[in-house]
Structure formats: C-alpha cells, structure tokens
N, C-alpha and C positions, 0 to 999 in steps of 0.2 A: 706155189704155196697156197694151200686152201685156207678157208676162213678160220678153221680151228687152230691152224699152225701159226697164224700171224702174231708176231710178238707185240707187246706193249712197248712203245718207244717214248723215251723222255729226251727231248732236245733241250740243251742248256744254252740259251742265248737266242734272241730274236733279231740277229743280223741277217744278211742276205743268204748265207749258207744254210743256217737253221731254218729260215722261212721257206726257202725253195725245197729243202728236203722234206719238211712237214707237209707242204702242199702236194708234192708228188705222192707221198705215202697216203695221204688222205684220199686222193683220187683213186687209189687202189684198195681203199677200205681198211688200211692199217691204222689201228688206234695210236694217236700221237698227241702229246702235250708238250708245249714249249714253256720253259721256266725262264723268265727274263727279270733281271735285277731292276731295270728302269720301271718307273711307275706308270708310264704311258708311252705310246709311240712317238710323241713329240716332246718327251721329257728333256731331251738334249739334242744339240745339233748333230746331224749325221754326215757332215763333210760336204764336199763340192760335187763337181761333175765327174761322171765315169764314162769311159769308152767301153762299150760292151761288144766283145768280139764274136764273130760268126760261129766258130767251131766250139766255143766254150760257153760264155755267158748267154749268148742268144740260143744256143742249143738247149741249155738248162731251162730257159724261159719257155721255149716251145714245149718241152716235156711237162712243164708246170701248167700248160694251157693258158698262159697269159701273154703270149707273144704279140698278139694284135693290140692289146692294151699298152704294152711296152712301146710299140711303134708310135702310138699316139703321143707319147711323152718325149720323143726324140727332139733335140734342139736343132733347128735348121742352121747350117753353117758350122756346127760344132766339130766337124772333122778337119777343119783347116788347121794349119800349124805355122807358127812363126818362131824364128830364132834370131836373137839380136845380141849385141855386146853391151857393155855398160854405158856406152855412148848412145845407146838406142839406135844404132845403125842396124838396119834390117838385113840379115844375111841369108835367111831362108824364109820364103813366103809361099807356102803351098795352100792353094784354095781347095775347098771341098769339091771333089769331082761329082759330076752328075751321077746320082744313084749311090754316092758314098763309096767308101773303100772297105766296108765291112766292119767299121768300128764306130757306130753311131753313138753320140753323146746324150746322156740322160742325167738328171739330177739324182744323186743318191737318195735324198729324202723322199722324192717322188716314187722311185723304184721300190724302196722299202715299204712305203705305204701301200703301193699296189699289191705287194705280196702279203702284207698284213690283211688287207681287205679280202684277199682271195681265200683265206682260211675260214673254216667253219667257226661261227661265234663260240667263244669260250676256249678256243684252242690255246691261247696264250695266257699264262698266269703272270700278270704284271706285278712288279714289286716282290718277286720271289728270288732272292739272292742265294745262290748255291755256294757252300763253303767247301764241299768235297764229295767224293764218291767212295763208298765202302762196299766191299763184297759181303753179301748176306746169303750164303747158300747158292742156289742156282740163279738168283736175281741180284740186281745191283740196287743199292740204296743211296739215294741222293740226300745229302744233309744240307739244311738251310740255316741262314744266320739267326733265325728266330728259334732254332732248336727243333723244328719239325723235320720229318723225313717222308720220302715217298719211295716206292720201289718200282722197278721197270725191268723188262727183259733186256732192253738195249738202251744204253746211255750214250748220247751223241754230244760231244763237247763242241759247241759252236760259240764259245764264250770268249773269243778273241785273244789278244796278245798275251794276257796274263791269266789264261785259262786255268780254272780250278780243277776241271776235269782232267786236263793234261797233267797238271802237277801232282795230283793226288792218286791218279790211276794209271797213267801211261809212261811218263818219263820225268825225271828230275831236272832235265835240261831246261835252262831258262834263257830268255832272249838276251842278246848282248847289244850294247850301244854301238851304232854304226859310225859314230863320229860326226853325225849331222843332226842339227836341230832345225826344225821348221817353225817359223812364226806365221801363224795363219791370220789373215785379215780378209775383209770383204768391203766392196764398194757397192752398196745397194742402189737400185734404180739407175743403173749406169747409163741407159739410153737418154734419160732426161737430165739427171744430175751430174753425170761424169762423161760427157761425150768425148772429151779429149783423151781420157784414159782408154775409152773403148776404141778410139782410133789407133791407139798404140797397141793394144792387145789383139784387136780383131775379135771375132765371135767364136774362135776355136781355142786350141791350146797354144800357149806362148811360153818361151823361155828367154830370159836375159841372163847371161852368164859371164863371169869374170873372176879370176883369182880366188877360187874356192868359195865363191858366193853365187847365189842365184836369186832372181825374182821370177816367179813363174806361176802358172795356173791356167784359168779358163776365163775367156771373155763371154759376154752375153748380157741378158737383162740384169744379172748380178755378176760382178767380176769377183772371182775367188782367187785370192793371192796366197802364195806360200813363199816366204823369204827363207832361203836355205843358207845356213852358216856352218862352217866346219869349226866347231867350238867344243870345249870339254862337256862331259855329260851333265855336270851340275851347273852349267853356265846360266840357265834361266833362273835358278834359285839363288845363285851366289853373285850375280853380276850387279846387284843393287838396283835393278830395274823394278819399278812398281807396276806390275802388269794390270793392276786394277785401276790405274790412273792413265787414261788414254793419251793425254798430252805428254806425260812423262815417257810412256812407252814409245810413242812416235818419235820423240826427240832422241831417245837412245838408239832406235833403229836407224834414224837418219844419220847419226854419227857413224854407224857401221857402213853406211852406203854414201859417205860424204863425197866421194869422187865419181858418183854415178850421175847420169844425165837427168835433167829436170823432168822429162816425160815419165821416167821410171820412179824417181823419188816423190814426184807429186802424188802418185798413187798411195804412197805411205802417208803423206800429209793429209790426204782427203779421205782416208779409210774410215769405216764405221768405228764405233767406240769399243766393240768387242775384239780384243786382240789377245791371242793365246799362243804360248810357245809349246812345241811338242817335240821332245827328243825322239829320234827315229831308232827303233830297235829291230833286230832280226834274229830269228833262230838260226843255228848253224845250217849251212847248205848241206843237203842230203840227210837231214835228221830222219831217223826211223825209230821204231820201238818194237819190242817183242809183242806178239799178238796177245792181247788181254781179252778173255772171253766177255762178251756183252758190253764192251766199251770201245769207242773210237772217237776220232776228232775230225773236224772239217774246217776249211778256211784258215784264218789266222791262228786259230788254236792249234792247228796241225803244222803250219809252215809259214809263220810270220816272216815277211821279207820287207825290204824297203820298197817305196812306191815308184822306183825309178825305172820300171819296165812296164808299168801300166797293167800288171797281171793280177793283182790281189783280188779285186772284186770278181774277175772272171773265173779265177781258180775257186773262189768261195762258192760261186754259183754252180759250177760243174762238179765240184766235190759233193755238194748237197744232192745234185741230181744223180750222180753215179752211185752214191751210197744208197739212196732210196731205191734206185732200180735194182741194185744187187740184193737188197733185202726182199724186195717184191718177187724177184725171179728165182731165188734160191730157197729150197726147202730146209736148208741148214744154216742157221744164223751165223755161226762162227766161220763157215766157209764163205758166206757172203761178205763178212767183214774182211777176211783175208784177201778176197778178190778185189774189193774196193781199195784196201790199203796198198796193195802192190802197185796198182795203177796210179793211185794218188801220190805215192812216194816218188815214182819215176817222173811224173809230171812236175811235181813241186821242186825237185832237184834242178831240173832244167830251167824253170822260171826263176828260182832263187839265184841261180848263176847269172842269168840275164839281168836281174835286178842289181846284183853287185857290180856287174859291168856298167850298167847305166849310171849308178852312183859315181863310179870312177870317171866316167866320161863327162859328167856334169861338174863335178867338184875336183878341179885340178888347176895347176898354175897357169896353163895356157888356154883355158876355156875362153871362148866356145869353139876353138878349132876342131876338136874331136867330134863335137856334136854336128857341126857343119859338114864335116867329112862323112859322117854317118848318113846324113840325108842325101848328100851327093851320090854316095854309093847306092843307096836305095833307089834314087831316081834313075840312075844308069841301069840298074838291074831291071826295073820296071820297063824301061824302053827296050831292053834287049829281049825280054821274055814276052812282051805284048804280041808280037807276030806269032810266036809259038802257041799262045793260048787260043788263037783263032782256029788252030788245027785240031784242038782237042774235041772229043765227041761231045755233042750237044752245044758247041759254040757256033755262032753264025759265021 
C-alpha cells in the first residue's frame, strides 16, 4: 500500500486492542485517531494482572516495537499457580520455572500506559464518547454524544463489551449473562500490610474453589481478588447490599463465604474500601457477521468471553496487530478486512469455547476436583513431552 492509498483510520476505544492497532499503523505511516470516552488514561481502574502469551500478546507487542519495555514491567514470580479448597488446603502449588513458561504477568494499567505513551502526541481524543456509526457514501461517519461527527475510511470498534460500533454497524447480537458475578477487591501494600494474605496467595495466580463459588486472583505487591458467585443476573442490584458502604459489603460477602477458612475470608475482612460487583457477560461462541465495508471490530467488541481461560487480553492484542498488518499489507481495504475477520473469527471461537469450559470447571458442585485434575494432566503431559522437545531443531 503506497502513501496515497493509505486509509484514514478511526479507532473507537483506547483499550489494549485499539492502542496496539493504532501503534502498528502509525509505525507504517497510516493516519489514525483513537476516540475514547474516558477523559484521561487514569480516569478509571483498568483491572488487575494479565498473563501475556508468547504467540499472541507478546507477538503483538513485538510488532508494536514495545516488547523490551513490556519485559521491564513483568512481575517476578507471577507465573506461579496455586489451587486450594475452601478449607485453604493447598492442592496445587506450581512455582515459576526458570525463564518462565511463556506467560509472564504484567499489570494491565501499566501495559495500557506503555501503549498510550508509545503513540504520537494527540493520537487519542479523550472524552469523545461514540454513539454509533453511519454510512455516508464511501466513508464511515462516527457520531458522538455531543452531536458532533467525524468521517473515516475505516472504523475499528475497540470499544469493549457493549460496543456501539458492533451494535450499530455489524450485528444486533448482544452479550448474554454467563450466570457468574465477580466481586472485585484489592489488598494494597500486601508485603507490608497483609503478609499473611500474601503467604496464602503467593506471588502468582491462585484459586480457592468450592460449591459454585471461588476466591481467586493474583498475589504480589497488591493482591487483586475476584469473588465468583453463581447468582442471578440482577443479584448485585437486588440483594440489598450497599456496595458504597465497605463494612456492609464485606459483611454480606462474609455471609456468602461463612463456611470458608479464615485465611481466605480474612482477605475479605482486610480488603480495601473499594468493592465492586461485576456480572460476567459473553457473546455467543462462534459469533460472526457479514462483511461490512469500512467497519470491523477487535477485542471484546468482537468476541466478548468470560475470563476463565485467560485469553481475553491476548486476543485483544493480537487482533489489533493482525488488523493493522492486514491494512498495511493489502492495497484493497475490504480484502484486508475480510482476511483479518476470517482469522479472528476462527481464533475467537476456539478461545471462547475454552473460556466456557474454564467457567464450568471452576463453578460446579464438586470443585476444585476438576481444576486439580486439569493441572495434574498438564503436568503429566509436560513430563512426557520434555524429552521429545530436546530432539527438535534448535534445541540443546
């Protein structure tokens, strides 16, 4: 694609997928603007720790030219994993191996800021909330909540679960409630203020499971907790819990976990005052749409799934990279979008299926048995294949 043929790109949403897409396009000289509803990069919390996989998330960061900066953000010990039951009995305890296992952990907020800082100044229009996309001849018109509009050759929906780009231009399909609500909490300054909690969680990923409930998350300087409950979709709103009252919210949660061991429930008692419930939604597995000229979607806007396979952020990153590369390499925009979407749809279907299986493995009547069996099978497979990998070309 020569300079004259490069389209003007409007990305809606400054999440990981939109940012990495814009960064790669900019490196190739493609004009791009990101329109973000938040007023600033730190306007709201961006979630906890992410494990970034070699073939997807890390590959996207390499293409964006920020891989070395990403490596500097990786949390030591973050690839360890623990699984326990409601009595806090440790059933799986996998330490981080030397050199890691290809899934280094990084804080989402730090990774997002790295990508924001990598863009040219002025690339992101903060406080620009999009309400929809309208076709206006050969170009697409973005409509904003303040009544203004902008046009672009290509509109990329990177605007998350309730994407206005997806709903107004691509498909009327909406996310469905998965049956699980997560209540998110934090324990700040864990090394100094919460050493007992950190001894329970370790510095990596941990799961405590029983009877359709979970307490899980990531340990480290800050312990990020998610309390998972199989409850009705409107539970957070109709349960009578005042989520703005930390003491009342903790008391209600402790009633839900009344028969769980002290080392686990103490993390609820000692949590920071910001406590927020989040119903988990997902788009149908295998969702596709008919090709729409000049419009597509990436990340959660394209294939929202539950977080129980650890794939969401990685798919978002590689979606952004694949779309950018397709646009850069093809002289025909619509062919580029078709090429990107075919690959994205296949990959998303597989990952969404894995996410659904992960949810079922975590939330069931005899948990954590299935989770423990999963790790036992994975460990056995690793032992069986390790001698074979030494015979592969390039292996010592």
